[in-house]
C-alpha positions as a printed Julia matrix, in Angstrom:
216×3 Matrix{Float64}:
  95.12  143.04   99.41
  93.42  141.17  102.28
  90.03  142.61  101.28
  90.55  141.5    97.68
  91.44  137.98   98.8
  88.35  137.6   100.97
  86.06  139.03   98.29
  87.48  136.57   95.8
  86.72  133.69   98.17
  83.03  134.45   97.86
  83.22  133.98   94.1
  82.61  130.25   93.61
  83.19  130.25   89.86
  86.37  128.24   89.28
  88.32  128.99   86.11
  89.26  126.11   83.81
  92.72  124.66   84.32
  93.89  125.25   80.75
  97.4   126.27   81.82
  99.49  124.3    84.31
  99.83  125.75   87.81
 103.59  125.84   87.5
 103.43  127.91   84.33
 100.95  130.31   85.91
 103.19  130.78   88.93
 106.16  131.55   86.7
 104.05  134.07   84.81
 102.99  135.68   88.07
 106.6   135.86   89.24
 107.26  137.83   86.06
 104.48  140.3    86.8
 101.33  138.71   85.33
  98.61  139.48   87.9
  95.98  137.56   85.93
  98.06  134.42   86.46
  97.87  134.93   90.23
  94.1   135.34   90.03
  93.84  132.05   88.13
  95.9   130.25   90.77
  93.86  131.77   93.56
  90.57  130.72   91.99
  91.8   127.17   91.45
  93.12  126.56   94.95
  91.21  128.85   97.31
  88.65  126.26   98.39
  91.11  123.45   99.09
  93.47  125.77  100.98
  90.68  127.2   103.09
  89.33  123.73  103.87
  92.81  122.53  104.81
  93.35  125.4   107.24
  89.88  125.21  108.73
  90.14  121.49  109.38
  93.67  121.83  110.74
  92.62  124.42  113.33
  88.85  123.93  113.55
  88.36  127.66  114.16
  86.57  129.56  111.39
  87.5   133.11  112.45
  91.15  132.22  112.83
  91.04  130.34  109.52
  90.2   133.53  107.62
  93.37  135.24  108.82
  95.59  132.27  108.04
  93.98  131.77  104.65
  95.0   135.29  103.71
  98.48  134.77  105.15
  99.08  131.76  102.89
  98.44  133.76   99.73
 100.25  136.79  101.07
 103.33  134.61  101.53
 103.01  133.48   97.93
 102.91  137.12   96.9
 105.93  138.01   99.03
 107.98  135.01   97.9
 106.89  134.79   94.28
 110.37  135.5    92.96
 111.77  132.56   94.94
 109.48  130.01   93.3
 111.17  127.27   91.28
 109.13  124.6    89.43
 111.12  121.7    90.87
 107.88  120.14   92.15
 104.17  120.61   91.61
 102.85  124.02   92.57
 100.28  122.4    94.86
 103.08  120.73   96.83
 104.73  124.12   97.38
 101.36  125.69   98.2
 100.43  123.18  100.89
 103.92  123.28  102.34
 103.29  126.98  102.9
  99.79  126.34  104.26
 101.1   123.75  106.71
 103.86  126.09  107.84
 101.38  128.91  108.41
  99.17  126.66  110.53
 102.06  125.34  112.61
 103.4   128.86  113.17
  99.97  129.98  114.36
  99.64  127.05  116.74
 103.06  127.69  118.25
 102.47  131.42  118.63
  98.88  131.34  119.78
  98.57  128.01  121.52
  95.75  126.95  119.22
  94.5   123.38  119.57
  95.59  121.09  116.77
  92.21  119.5   116.07
  91.26  117.68  112.89
  87.71  116.64  112.04
  86.09  113.98  109.9
  86.12  114.54  106.14
  82.92  112.9   104.84
  83.38  113.68  101.14
  86.62  111.79  100.54
  87.05  108.63   98.49
  89.71  105.94   98.34
  92.72  106.8    96.17
  95.81  104.86   95.1
  94.52  101.7    96.77
  94.69  103.31  100.22
  91.54  103.5   102.31
  90.23  106.83  103.57
  88.23  107.94  106.58
  85.08  107.88  104.46
  85.59  104.19  103.68
  86.08  103.58  107.39
  82.48  104.52  108.14
  80.87  103.94  104.75
  79.12  100.73  105.77
  77.66  101.82  109.08
  73.95  101.12  109.57
  71.81  104.02  108.3
  74.82  106.12  107.16
  72.57  108.8   105.66
  70.77  109.5   108.86
  71.94  112.89  110.11
  72.0   111.98  113.79
  74.01  108.83  113.22
  76.45  110.65  110.97
  77.05  113.36  113.56
  77.68  110.71  116.18
  80.26  108.98  113.99
  81.98  112.28  113.25
  82.17  113.1   116.94
  83.68  109.73  117.75
  86.23  109.97  114.93
  87.29  113.43  116.12
  87.81  112.07  119.63
  89.93  109.21  118.31
  91.98  111.49  116.08
  92.82  113.79  118.98
  94.55  110.84  120.62
  96.6   109.96  117.54
 100.26  110.96  117.28
 100.66  114.32  115.55
 102.32  112.8   112.48
  99.39  110.45  111.94
  96.81  113.22  112.35
  98.73  115.36  109.89
  98.91  112.68  107.21
  95.17  112.07  107.5
  94.47  115.74  106.97
  96.74  116.1   103.95
  95.41  112.9   102.42
  91.74  113.67  102.91
  91.63  117.39  102.1
  94.07  117.75   99.2
  94.7   116.09   95.86
  98.34  115.4    96.69
  99.83  111.97   96.09
 101.81  110.21   98.8
 105.03  111.24   97.08
 103.94  114.89   97.15
 102.72  114.62  100.74
 106.13  113.23  101.63
 107.73  116.35  100.2
 105.44  118.54  102.28
 106.21  116.6   105.45
 109.87  115.96  104.72
 109.58  112.17  104.54
 109.43  109.46  101.88
 106.26  108.35  100.12
 106.55  104.97  101.83
 106.75  106.64  105.23
 103.66  108.7   104.41
 101.8   105.53  103.38
 102.9   103.79  106.56
 101.64  106.64  108.74
  98.32  106.59  106.9
  98.05  102.83  107.31
  98.63  102.87  111.06
  96.42  105.92  111.56
  93.52  104.14  109.86
  94.14  101.01  111.9
  93.95  103.12  115.06
  90.73  104.73  113.87
  89.16  101.36  113.11
  90.17   99.99  116.5
  88.79  103.04  118.25
  85.48  102.78  116.42
  85.19   99.09  117.24
  85.86   99.77  120.92
  82.99  102.27  120.87
  80.53   99.86  119.33
  80.82  100.83  115.67
  81.64   98.33  112.95
  83.83   99.92  110.26
  84.58   98.33  106.92
  86.74   95.27  107.56
  88.97   96.09  104.59
  90.22   99.34  106.07
  93.91   99.21  106.9
  94.35   95.8   105.28
  95.67   97.03  101.94
């Protein structure tokens, strides 16, 4: 099963989302293996990116990536469509990462996510550095990423976690709250203060982030 999962990861052809995730999961729970393949193809990239950024260790990420989907296989009969499938999926992914950190003493390091955009009126890390001088210059971009990683390491764990879920998944704040066990307003508040801390840290290091960040 692990070999099949890793071989499927190499296949970058995503299948169209013609059937809702929740329906596919119910079909899989009833024995439809094609439904599982559809779910895997849809979510493999976002799950792998989430794990890799959470741990920042590529070799270790491969093992945990497989563990996430193996848990779905093992617990398929327990699934209930009371929330979006992606919420359930990333709850599992988060749990797998936390278990690995506790068991193996892995560093909880999160990196910059340069491809994200602002959603729901809440600024993202990308908007924090979007207006830096010469943002397309590779050297300058690497420097900004390094600085942001340093700042994020100093953030409280709950703020680092909300940044990761917000930047690397398509979950709303309400759905993120379900993953973290808090309200949507609490999730928004953590995001707000985390971005304020990032902006302050960048300013202290001589960068000039977008003045609108954290003000919404």
